[in-house]
Structure formats: structure tokens, C-alpha cells
A tleap script that builds the chain and sets N, CA, C and O, in Angstrom:
source leaprc.protein.ff14SB
mol = sequence {
  NMET SER SER ARG ASN GLY ASN SER PHE ALA
  LEU SER ILE ASN LYS ASP PHE GLU ARG MET
  SER GLU GLU LEU ARG VAL GLU PHE LEU LEU
  ASN PRO TYR SER LEU GLY GLY ARG THR CYS
  GLU ASN LEU ALA ARG HIE TRP SER LEU LYS
  GLU TRP LYS ALA PRO GLU MET LYS ILE ALA
  ILE VAL PHE GLU ALA GLY ASP VAL GLY GLN
  GLY LYS LEU ARG LEU SER LEU ILE GLU LYS
  SER GLY HIE ILE PRO PRO THR PHE ARG PRO
  ASN ARG ASP THR PRO CYS ALA ASP GLY TYR
  ILE GLU PRO GLY PHE ILE PRO LEU GLN ALA
  ALA CGLY
}
set mol.1.N position { 121.638 -197.152 2.627 }
set mol.1.CA position { 121.659 -197.339 1.201 }
set mol.1.C position { 123.040 -197.027 0.807 }
set mol.1.O position { 123.456 -195.944 1.218 }
set mol.2.N position { 124.003 -197.882 -0.044 }
set mol.2.CA position { 125.073 -197.710 -0.300 }
set mol.2.C position { 125.217 -197.319 -1.909 }
set mol.2.O position { 124.315 -197.659 -2.674 }
set mol.3.N position { 126.301 -196.642 -2.369 }
set mol.3.CA position { 126.570 -196.350 -3.616 }
set mol.3.C position { 127.966 -196.613 -3.968 }
set mol.3.O position { 128.802 -196.282 -3.127 }
set mol.4.N position { 128.355 -197.124 -5.010 }
set mol.4.CA position { 129.754 -197.413 -5.548 }
set mol.4.C position { 130.143 -196.818 -6.977 }
set mol.4.O position { 129.472 -197.136 -7.959 }
set mol.5.N position { 131.171 -196.000 -7.082 }
set mol.5.CA position { 131.182 -195.342 -8.292 }
set mol.5.C position { 132.684 -195.399 -8.371 }
set mol.5.O position { 133.311 -194.940 -7.417 }
set mol.6.N position { 133.391 -195.950 -9.478 }
set mol.6.CA position { 134.807 -195.765 -9.649 }
set mol.6.C position { 135.178 -194.802 -10.196 }
set mol.6.O position { 134.440 -194.509 -11.136 }
set mol.7.N position { 136.116 -194.051 -10.033 }
set mol.7.CA position { 136.687 -192.966 -10.797 }
set mol.7.C position { 138.291 -193.041 -10.514 }
set mol.7.O position { 138.718 -193.473 -9.443 }
set mol.8.N position { 139.136 -192.592 -11.547 }
set mol.8.CA position { 140.400 -192.663 -11.658 }
set mol.8.C position { 141.009 -191.532 -11.984 }
set mol.8.O position { 140.466 -190.805 -12.815 }
set mol.9.N position { 142.287 -191.147 -11.384 }
set mol.9.CA position { 142.751 -189.908 -11.832 }
set mol.9.C position { 144.321 -190.181 -12.152 }
set mol.9.O position { 144.941 -190.971 -11.440 }
set mol.10.N position { 144.924 -189.546 -13.183 }
set mol.10.CA position { 146.137 -189.934 -13.473 }
set mol.10.C position { 147.092 -188.592 -13.787 }
set mol.10.O position { 146.439 -187.665 -14.265 }
set mol.11.N position { 148.347 -188.354 -13.627 }
set mol.11.CA position { 148.825 -187.193 -13.902 }
set mol.11.C position { 150.475 -187.247 -13.920 }
set mol.11.O position { 151.067 -188.161 -13.345 }
set mol.12.N position { 151.071 -186.352 -14.519 }
set mol.12.CA position { 152.462 -186.358 -14.642 }
set mol.12.C position { 152.947 -185.135 -14.022 }
set mol.12.O position { 152.630 -184.028 -14.457 }
set mol.13.N position { 153.839 -185.335 -12.847 }
set mol.13.CA position { 154.301 -184.427 -12.179 }
set mol.13.C position { 155.993 -184.108 -12.150 }
set mol.13.O position { 156.428 -183.082 -11.628 }
set mol.14.N position { 156.715 -184.947 -12.668 }
set mol.14.CA position { 157.969 -184.775 -12.915 }
set mol.14.C position { 158.573 -183.322 -13.130 }
set mol.14.O position { 159.418 -182.940 -12.321 }
set mol.15.N position { 158.231 -182.575 -14.064 }
set mol.15.CA position { 158.666 -181.230 -14.173 }
set mol.15.C position { 158.532 -180.268 -13.056 }
set mol.15.O position { 159.372 -179.449 -12.682 }
set mol.16.N position { 157.221 -180.513 -12.527 }
set mol.16.CA position { 156.744 -179.577 -11.445 }
set mol.16.C position { 157.502 -179.885 -10.217 }
set mol.16.O position { 157.789 -178.920 -9.510 }
set mol.17.N position { 157.910 -181.170 -9.804 }
set mol.17.CA position { 158.627 -181.570 -8.925 }
set mol.17.C position { 160.197 -181.055 -9.008 }
set mol.17.O position { 160.852 -180.624 -8.059 }
set mol.18.N position { 160.556 -181.178 -10.123 }
set mol.18.CA position { 162.192 -180.816 -10.203 }
set mol.18.C position { 162.226 -179.369 -9.948 }
set mol.18.O position { 163.250 -178.950 -9.408 }
set mol.19.N position { 161.254 -178.486 -10.249 }
set mol.19.CA position { 161.268 -177.112 -10.051 }
set mol.19.C position { 161.082 -176.839 -8.472 }
set mol.19.O position { 161.651 -175.791 -8.166 }
set mol.20.N position { 160.599 -177.325 -7.631 }
set mol.20.CA position { 160.528 -177.335 -6.374 }
set mol.20.C position { 161.806 -177.076 -5.412 }
set mol.20.O position { 162.829 -177.713 -5.661 }
set mol.21.N position { 161.796 -176.373 -4.568 }
set mol.21.CA position { 162.926 -176.071 -3.739 }
set mol.21.C position { 163.014 -177.332 -2.750 }
set mol.21.O position { 162.054 -178.064 -2.510 }
set mol.22.N position { 164.244 -177.474 -2.232 }
set mol.22.CA position { 164.276 -178.799 -1.369 }
set mol.22.C position { 163.792 -178.406 -0.009 }
set mol.22.O position { 163.442 -179.311 0.749 }
set mol.23.N position { 163.725 -177.026 0.432 }
set mol.23.CA position { 162.994 -176.941 1.784 }
set mol.23.C position { 161.528 -177.137 1.531 }
set mol.23.O position { 160.822 -177.734 2.344 }
set mol.24.N position { 161.040 -176.609 0.342 }
set mol.24.CA position { 159.436 -177.143 0.062 }
set mol.24.C position { 159.174 -178.628 0.050 }
set mol.24.O position { 158.099 -179.048 0.478 }
set mol.25.N position { 160.087 -179.437 -0.412 }
set mol.25.CA position { 159.776 -180.944 -0.400 }
set mol.25.C position { 159.717 -181.489 0.824 }
set mol.25.O position { 158.866 -182.356 1.021 }
set mol.26.N position { 160.635 -181.080 1.918 }
set mol.26.CA position { 161.007 -181.204 3.147 }
set mol.26.C position { 159.958 -180.776 3.907 }
set mol.26.O position { 159.527 -181.568 4.744 }
set mol.27.N position { 159.412 -179.623 3.798 }
set mol.27.CA position { 158.295 -179.107 4.612 }
set mol.27.C position { 156.921 -179.649 4.540 }
set mol.27.O position { 156.087 -179.732 5.442 }
set mol.28.N position { 156.826 -180.066 3.078 }
set mol.28.CA position { 155.438 -180.953 2.986 }
set mol.28.C position { 155.607 -182.257 2.615 }
set mol.28.O position { 154.852 -182.830 1.830 }
set mol.29.N position { 156.730 -182.846 3.232 }
set mol.29.CA position { 157.149 -184.482 2.937 }
set mol.29.C position { 156.819 -184.865 1.651 }
set mol.29.O position { 155.878 -185.648 1.520 }
set mol.30.N position { 157.587 -184.346 0.384 }
set mol.30.CA position { 157.132 -184.704 -0.897 }
set mol.30.C position { 158.265 -185.390 -1.541 }
set mol.30.O position { 159.433 -185.024 -1.410 }
set mol.31.N position { 157.899 -186.350 -2.208 }
set mol.31.CA position { 158.730 -186.659 -3.054 }
set mol.31.C position { 157.914 -187.207 -4.410 }
set mol.31.O position { 156.793 -187.621 -4.114 }
set mol.32.N position { 158.187 -187.282 -5.603 }
set mol.32.CA position { 157.323 -187.622 -6.628 }
set mol.32.C position { 155.930 -188.297 -6.377 }
set mol.32.O position { 154.829 -187.865 -6.719 }
set mol.33.N position { 156.216 -189.427 -5.718 }
set mol.33.CA position { 155.025 -190.296 -5.430 }
set mol.33.C position { 153.915 -189.505 -4.421 }
set mol.33.O position { 152.722 -189.353 -4.683 }
set mol.34.N position { 154.546 -189.088 -3.320 }
set mol.34.CA position { 153.617 -188.346 -2.602 }
set mol.34.C position { 153.054 -186.939 -3.075 }
set mol.34.O position { 152.040 -186.491 -2.540 }
set mol.35.N position { 153.719 -186.235 -4.090 }
set mol.35.CA position { 153.138 -185.217 -4.528 }
set mol.35.C position { 151.992 -185.644 -5.369 }
set mol.35.O position { 150.880 -185.156 -5.163 }
set mol.36.N position { 152.216 -186.647 -6.433 }
set mol.36.CA position { 151.245 -187.093 -6.929 }
set mol.36.C position { 150.234 -187.877 -6.563 }
set mol.36.O position { 149.308 -188.052 -7.356 }
set mol.37.N position { 150.229 -188.459 -5.359 }
set mol.37.CA position { 149.080 -188.910 -4.442 }
set mol.37.C position { 148.186 -187.770 -3.928 }
set mol.37.O position { 146.962 -187.762 -4.055 }
set mol.38.N position { 149.042 -186.639 -3.231 }
set mol.38.CA position { 148.251 -185.709 -2.629 }
set mol.38.C position { 147.499 -184.966 -3.619 }
set mol.38.O position { 146.449 -184.497 -3.177 }
set mol.39.N position { 147.783 -184.697 -5.008 }
set mol.39.CA position { 147.194 -184.117 -6.218 }
set mol.39.C position { 145.965 -184.839 -6.394 }
set mol.39.O position { 144.865 -184.292 -6.320 }
set mol.40.N position { 146.169 -186.295 -6.669 }
set mol.40.CA position { 145.100 -186.990 -6.723 }
set mol.40.C position { 144.064 -187.192 -5.698 }
set mol.40.O position { 142.884 -187.399 -5.979 }
set mol.41.N position { 144.573 -187.121 -4.401 }
set mol.41.CA position { 143.534 -186.817 -3.493 }
set mol.41.C position { 142.564 -185.707 -3.591 }
set mol.41.O position { 141.341 -185.699 -3.452 }
set mol.42.N position { 143.428 -184.754 -3.870 }
set mol.42.CA position { 142.758 -183.485 -3.911 }
set mol.42.C position { 141.823 -183.410 -5.164 }
set mol.42.O position { 140.786 -182.750 -5.097 }
set mol.43.N position { 142.180 -184.086 -6.321 }
set mol.43.CA position { 141.195 -184.059 -7.430 }
set mol.43.C position { 139.796 -184.846 -6.908 }
set mol.43.O position { 138.640 -184.525 -7.182 }
set mol.44.N position { 140.235 -185.933 -6.105 }
set mol.44.CA position { 139.112 -187.036 -5.845 }
set mol.44.C position { 138.255 -186.248 -4.940 }
set mol.44.O position { 137.043 -186.454 -5.000 }
set mol.45.N position { 138.736 -185.331 -4.070 }
set mol.45.CA position { 137.836 -184.625 -2.779 }
set mol.45.C position { 137.076 -183.503 -3.661 }
set mol.45.O position { 135.959 -183.143 -3.289 }
set mol.46.N position { 137.555 -183.040 -4.620 }
set mol.46.CA position { 136.958 -181.933 -5.026 }
set mol.46.C position { 136.150 -182.584 -6.229 }
set mol.46.O position { 135.361 -181.737 -6.648 }
set mol.47.N position { 136.075 -183.503 -6.779 }
set mol.47.CA position { 135.176 -184.303 -7.577 }
set mol.47.C position { 133.960 -184.724 -6.942 }
set mol.47.O position { 132.837 -184.538 -7.410 }
set mol.48.N position { 134.260 -185.377 -5.710 }
set mol.48.CA position { 133.171 -185.974 -4.827 }
set mol.48.C position { 132.133 -184.905 -4.220 }
set mol.48.O position { 130.970 -185.113 -3.877 }
set mol.49.N position { 132.817 -183.784 -4.183 }
set mol.49.CA position { 132.005 -182.514 -3.639 }
set mol.49.C position { 131.177 -181.996 -4.768 }
set mol.49.O position { 129.987 -181.686 -4.714 }
set mol.50.N position { 131.927 -181.950 -5.733 }
set mol.50.CA position { 130.952 -181.348 -6.980 }
set mol.50.C position { 129.985 -182.259 -7.352 }
set mol.50.O position { 128.802 -181.919 -7.370 }
set mol.51.N position { 130.447 -183.731 -7.748 }
set mol.51.CA position { 129.241 -184.395 -8.157 }
set mol.51.C position { 128.254 -184.934 -7.332 }
set mol.51.O position { 127.131 -185.270 -7.709 }
set mol.52.N position { 128.824 -185.032 -5.870 }
set mol.52.CA position { 127.530 -185.785 -4.945 }
set mol.52.C position { 127.059 -184.574 -4.087 }
set mol.52.O position { 125.958 -184.642 -3.540 }
set mol.53.N position { 127.902 -183.382 -3.934 }
set mol.53.CA position { 127.335 -182.392 -3.167 }
set mol.53.C position { 126.907 -183.024 -1.556 }
set mol.53.O position { 125.948 -182.617 -0.900 }
set mol.54.N position { 127.724 -183.940 -1.193 }
set mol.54.CA position { 127.527 -184.379 0.083 }
set mol.54.C position { 128.885 -184.378 0.792 }
set mol.54.O position { 129.715 -185.268 0.600 }
set mol.55.N position { 129.078 -183.345 1.618 }
set mol.55.CA position { 130.675 -183.604 2.124 }
set mol.55.C position { 130.604 -184.659 3.234 }
set mol.55.O position { 131.732 -185.085 3.483 }
set mol.56.N position { 129.682 -185.196 3.951 }
set mol.56.CA position { 129.707 -186.164 4.636 }
set mol.56.C position { 129.970 -187.507 4.276 }
set mol.56.O position { 130.377 -188.380 5.042 }
set mol.57.N position { 129.657 -187.657 2.786 }
set mol.57.CA position { 129.675 -188.895 2.206 }
set mol.57.C position { 131.177 -189.472 2.395 }
set mol.57.O position { 132.109 -188.669 2.369 }
set mol.58.N position { 131.430 -190.883 2.589 }
set mol.58.CA position { 132.690 -191.421 2.790 }
set mol.58.C position { 133.146 -191.918 1.519 }
set mol.58.O position { 132.406 -192.631 0.841 }
set mol.59.N position { 134.353 -191.589 1.125 }
set mol.59.CA position { 135.029 -192.214 -0.094 }
set mol.59.C position { 136.371 -192.554 0.130 }
set mol.59.O position { 137.083 -191.910 0.901 }
set mol.60.N position { 136.814 -193.681 -0.597 }
set mol.60.CA position { 138.006 -194.133 -0.394 }
set mol.60.C position { 138.942 -193.808 -1.410 }
set mol.60.O position { 138.456 -193.546 -2.510 }
set mol.61.N position { 140.223 -193.764 -1.282 }
set mol.61.CA position { 141.209 -193.322 -2.331 }
set mol.61.C position { 142.444 -194.550 -2.094 }
set mol.61.O position { 143.049 -194.644 -1.026 }
set mol.62.N position { 142.677 -195.379 -3.171 }
set mol.62.CA position { 143.307 -196.489 -3.040 }
set mol.62.C position { 144.598 -196.299 -3.953 }
set mol.62.O position { 144.584 -196.139 -5.173 }
set mol.63.N position { 145.692 -196.346 -3.144 }
set mol.63.CA position { 147.024 -196.513 -4.116 }
set mol.63.C position { 147.774 -197.900 -3.872 }
set mol.63.O position { 147.485 -198.636 -2.929 }
set mol.64.N position { 148.666 -198.159 -4.717 }
set mol.64.CA position { 149.278 -199.410 -4.841 }
set mol.64.C position { 150.228 -199.432 -3.464 }
set mol.64.O position { 150.905 -198.465 -3.115 }
set mol.65.N position { 150.170 -200.537 -2.833 }
set mol.65.CA position { 151.154 -200.829 -1.872 }
set mol.65.C position { 152.384 -201.187 -2.216 }
set mol.65.O position { 152.638 -201.939 -3.156 }
set mol.66.N position { 153.328 -200.590 -1.364 }
set mol.66.CA position { 154.833 -200.937 -1.497 }
set mol.66.C position { 155.402 -199.986 -2.428 }
set mol.66.O position { 156.597 -200.236 -2.587 }
set mol.67.N position { 154.942 -198.823 -3.220 }
set mol.67.CA position { 155.792 -197.856 -3.814 }
set mol.67.C position { 156.373 -197.088 -2.911 }
set mol.67.O position { 155.901 -196.994 -1.778 }
set mol.68.N position { 157.649 -196.332 -3.352 }
set mol.68.CA position { 158.479 -195.537 -2.755 }
set mol.68.C position { 157.779 -194.341 -2.751 }
set mol.68.O position { 157.333 -193.821 -3.774 }
set mol.69.N position { 157.642 -193.774 -1.356 }
set mol.69.CA position { 157.157 -192.531 -1.219 }
set mol.69.C position { 155.586 -192.815 -0.324 }
set mol.69.O position { 154.771 -191.948 -0.012 }
set mol.70.N position { 155.514 -194.117 -0.090 }
set mol.70.CA position { 154.051 -194.258 0.399 }
set mol.70.C position { 153.892 -193.879 1.834 }
set mol.70.O position { 152.807 -193.523 2.295 }
set mol.71.N position { 155.143 -193.974 2.631 }
set mol.71.CA position { 155.004 -193.329 4.123 }
set mol.71.C position { 154.833 -192.070 4.190 }
set mol.71.O position { 154.113 -191.671 5.104 }
set mol.72.N position { 155.438 -191.060 3.249 }
set mol.72.CA position { 155.347 -189.761 3.129 }
set mol.72.C position { 153.879 -189.199 2.763 }
set mol.72.O position { 153.282 -188.298 3.351 }
set mol.73.N position { 153.399 -190.023 1.540 }
set mol.73.CA position { 151.902 -189.770 1.107 }
set mol.73.C position { 151.052 -189.939 2.405 }
set mol.73.O position { 150.312 -189.023 2.765 }
set mol.74.N position { 151.157 -191.173 3.152 }
set mol.74.CA position { 150.267 -191.496 4.240 }
set mol.74.C position { 150.428 -190.550 5.225 }
set mol.74.O position { 149.379 -190.111 5.698 }
set mol.75.N position { 151.645 -190.043 5.738 }
set mol.75.CA position { 151.721 -188.920 6.612 }
set mol.75.C position { 151.190 -187.448 6.367 }
set mol.75.O position { 150.680 -186.644 7.147 }
set mol.76.N position { 151.505 -187.365 4.920 }
set mol.76.CA position { 150.995 -185.943 4.718 }
set mol.76.C position { 149.385 -185.741 4.514 }
set mol.76.O position { 148.715 -184.709 4.545 }
set mol.77.N position { 149.021 -187.059 4.302 }
set mol.77.CA position { 147.332 -186.974 4.105 }
set mol.77.C position { 146.682 -187.118 5.312 }
set mol.77.O position { 145.528 -186.712 5.445 }
set mol.78.N position { 147.400 -187.747 6.370 }
set mol.78.CA position { 146.767 -188.055 7.718 }
set mol.78.C position { 146.894 -186.938 8.588 }
set mol.78.O position { 145.952 -186.591 9.301 }
set mol.79.N position { 148.052 -186.314 8.583 }
set mol.79.CA position { 148.204 -185.124 9.562 }
set mol.79.C position { 147.535 -183.934 9.410 }
set mol.79.O position { 147.474 -183.160 10.365 }
set mol.80.N position { 146.975 -183.645 8.262 }
set mol.80.CA position { 146.139 -182.528 8.299 }
set mol.80.C position { 144.461 -183.083 8.056 }
set mol.80.O position { 144.219 -183.975 7.242 }
set mol.81.N position { 143.521 -182.507 8.769 }
set mol.81.CA position { 142.119 -182.881 8.709 }
set mol.81.C position { 141.527 -182.519 7.552 }
set mol.81.O position { 141.984 -181.505 7.023 }
set mol.82.N position { 140.583 -183.104 6.984 }
set mol.82.CA position { 139.961 -182.573 5.604 }
set mol.82.C position { 140.447 -183.504 4.407 }
set mol.82.O position { 139.920 -183.366 3.304 }
set mol.83.N position { 141.408 -184.414 4.604 }
set mol.83.CA position { 141.983 -184.990 3.740 }
set mol.83.C position { 141.390 -186.595 3.696 }
set mol.83.O position { 141.242 -187.217 4.748 }
set mol.84.N position { 141.102 -187.129 2.519 }
set mol.84.CA position { 140.787 -188.578 2.483 }
set mol.84.C position { 141.905 -189.307 2.792 }
set mol.84.O position { 142.870 -189.234 2.031 }
set mol.85.N position { 141.965 -190.177 4.024 }
set mol.85.CA position { 142.951 -191.142 4.337 }
set mol.85.C position { 143.343 -192.066 3.318 }
set mol.85.O position { 142.412 -192.697 2.818 }
set mol.86.N position { 144.511 -192.303 2.882 }
set mol.86.CA position { 144.871 -193.211 1.934 }
set mol.86.C position { 144.742 -194.619 2.294 }
set mol.86.O position { 144.931 -194.970 3.458 }
set mol.87.N position { 144.393 -195.558 1.256 }
set mol.87.CA position { 144.090 -196.950 1.512 }
set mol.87.C position { 145.393 -197.680 0.755 }
set mol.87.O position { 145.481 -197.221 -0.384 }
set mol.88.N position { 146.265 -198.513 0.986 }
set mol.88.CA position { 147.211 -199.044 -0.037 }
set mol.88.C position { 146.852 -200.635 0.073 }
set mol.88.O position { 146.657 -201.323 1.075 }
set mol.89.N position { 146.833 -200.964 -1.274 }
set mol.89.CA position { 146.502 -202.362 -1.458 }
set mol.89.C position { 147.473 -202.797 -2.592 }
set mol.89.O position { 148.019 -201.972 -3.325 }
set mol.90.N position { 147.654 -204.114 -2.694 }
set mol.90.CA position { 148.631 -204.631 -3.668 }
set mol.90.C position { 147.840 -204.781 -4.952 }
set mol.90.O position { 146.610 -204.772 -4.908 }
set mol.91.N position { 148.505 -204.919 -6.109 }
set mol.91.CA position { 148.112 -204.769 -7.520 }
set mol.91.C position { 147.548 -206.382 -7.861 }
set mol.91.O position { 146.615 -206.678 -8.608 }
set mol.92.N position { 148.371 -207.254 -7.114 }
set mol.92.CA position { 148.045 -208.915 -7.488 }
set mol.92.C position { 148.188 -209.451 -5.947 }
set mol.92.O position { 148.703 -208.901 -4.973 }
set mol.93.N position { 147.525 -210.770 -6.081 }
set mol.93.CA position { 147.408 -211.521 -4.882 }
set mol.93.C position { 148.806 -211.645 -4.233 }
set mol.93.O position { 149.783 -212.054 -4.860 }
set mol.94.N position { 148.838 -211.260 -2.916 }
set mol.94.CA position { 150.105 -211.309 -2.192 }
set mol.94.C position { 149.993 -212.306 -0.744 }
set mol.94.O position { 149.093 -212.235 0.093 }
set mol.95.N position { 150.931 -213.046 -0.728 }
set mol.95.CA position { 151.158 -213.875 0.377 }
set mol.95.C position { 151.569 -213.011 1.722 }
set mol.95.O position { 152.413 -212.122 1.601 }
set mol.96.N position { 151.021 -213.253 2.884 }
set mol.96.CA position { 151.313 -212.460 4.015 }
set mol.96.C position { 152.201 -213.544 4.901 }
set mol.96.O position { 152.318 -214.752 4.692 }
set mol.97.N position { 152.800 -212.732 5.972 }
set mol.97.CA position { 153.732 -213.695 6.633 }
set mol.97.C position { 152.932 -214.731 7.515 }
set mol.97.O position { 153.490 -215.761 7.893 }
set mol.98.N position { 151.556 -214.438 7.858 }
set mol.98.CA position { 150.892 -215.552 8.642 }
set mol.98.C position { 150.203 -216.486 7.706 }
set mol.98.O position { 149.446 -217.304 8.229 }
set mol.99.N position { 150.350 -216.503 6.293 }
set mol.99.CA position { 149.880 -217.589 5.441 }
set mol.99.C position { 148.633 -216.903 4.699 }
set mol.99.O position { 148.206 -217.476 3.696 }
set mol.100.N position { 148.054 -215.782 5.100 }
set mol.100.CA position { 146.764 -215.358 4.488 }
set mol.100.C position { 147.340 -214.664 3.018 }
set mol.100.O position { 148.376 -214.004 2.942 }
set mol.101.N position { 146.624 -214.904 2.129 }
set mol.101.CA position { 146.487 -214.233 0.812 }
set mol.101.C position { 145.884 -213.054 0.755 }
set mol.101.O position { 144.658 -213.094 0.860 }
set mol.102.N position { 146.442 -211.885 0.602 }
set mol.102.CA position { 145.787 -210.880 0.437 }
set mol.102.C position { 145.523 -210.575 -1.295 }
set mol.102.O position { 146.422 -210.480 -2.131 }
set mol.103.N position { 144.146 -210.463 -1.534 }
set mol.103.CA position { 143.893 -210.402 -2.810 }
set mol.103.C position { 144.194 -209.304 -3.628 }
set mol.103.O position { 144.006 -208.236 -3.045 }
set mol.104.N position { 144.565 -209.212 -4.688 }
set mol.104.CA position { 144.889 -208.082 -5.513 }
set mol.104.C position { 143.738 -207.129 -5.802 }
set mol.104.O position { 142.587 -207.494 -6.038 }
set mol.105.N position { 144.187 -205.813 -5.757 }
set mol.105.CA position { 143.002 -205.148 -6.059 }
set mol.105.C position { 142.846 -204.672 -7.511 }
set mol.105.O position { 143.544 -203.824 -8.065 }
set mol.106.N position { 141.840 -205.341 -8.024 }
set mol.106.CA position { 141.793 -205.394 -9.577 }
set mol.106.C position { 141.934 -204.014 -10.412 }
set mol.106.O position { 142.451 -204.048 -11.529 }
set mol.107.N position { 141.494 -202.872 -9.886 }
set mol.107.CA position { 141.638 -201.585 -10.507 }
set mol.107.C position { 142.995 -201.123 -10.691 }
set mol.107.O position { 143.281 -200.188 -11.439 }
set mol.108.N position { 143.914 -201.844 -9.942 }
set mol.108.CA position { 145.181 -201.519 -9.996 }
set mol.108.C position { 146.089 -202.237 -10.987 }
set mol.108.O position { 147.250 -201.878 -11.185 }
set mol.109.N position { 145.428 -203.415 -11.688 }
set mol.109.CA position { 146.102 -204.154 -12.373 }
set mol.109.C position { 145.958 -203.646 -13.742 }
set mol.109.O position { 144.884 -203.217 -14.163 }
set mol.110.N position { 147.128 -203.698 -14.498 }
set mol.110.CA position { 147.143 -203.334 -15.971 }
set mol.110.C position { 146.370 -204.233 -16.837 }
set mol.110.O position { 146.107 -205.399 -16.543 }
set mol.111.N position { 146.045 -203.682 -17.835 }
set mol.111.CA position { 145.061 -204.416 -18.911 }
set mol.111.C position { 145.988 -205.199 -19.609 }
set mol.111.O position { 147.116 -204.715 -19.708 }
set mol.112.N position { 145.761 -206.404 -20.169 }
set mol.112.CA position { 146.808 -207.006 -20.986 }
set mol.112.C position { 146.429 -208.556 -21.068 }
set mol.112.O position { 147.142 -209.333 -21.703 }
savepdb mol mol.pdb
quit
């Protein structure tokens, strides 16, 4: 049996990031994008445990592909166990080098 439930999280971290020391940024692989992504991952993980009460349930967390800081976010979430590994998808159809068109991930598209 599979279940699909979409949830989104948004936040503003600029002031918090500016107050962090350079040493802290380096130690935890932080830039504004990776800090925001780590925070969203934490919110999603806690939301799933609270709502579903099933720690073994697999959930996905999707970020827009190509943003500055994507590498730091990937490293910071993959190097520690217990985090949801990030998935990166384009927000619109994107041609690949081999001719394949990767479809845009609809939830990343702005309404308009």
C-alpha cells in the first residue's frame, strides 16, 4: 500500500545566517541555501514522525536542481545518518546531454 501526501515548508534564514561565525559555517558546510535546506529537512522529518508515527516510512524531500549551495546541502544531509537524503529536480522541462528531456517537477513551479 502506498500513500502520497504533499507538504511544503518555507522559511527565511538570512538574519540567522549573518550572525553565524565563519568557523560554524565551515564546520557544518553552511551557506544560506544549505542552512535553509537542512532546516526544511528537519521540519519535514519531525512532521512525518508526528503525523504518521512510523519512523520506517520512506519520505522524499525535493529541492530545485542547480541552486548555489546544492553540493553543501547534499553533503551535509548524506554524511550523517538519520537525515532524509535530498532529491534535486528541475522546476521545468530540461534537456539532458543525451537528448532525454527531464520533466519539470510541478511543485517547484511558481503559479502564474
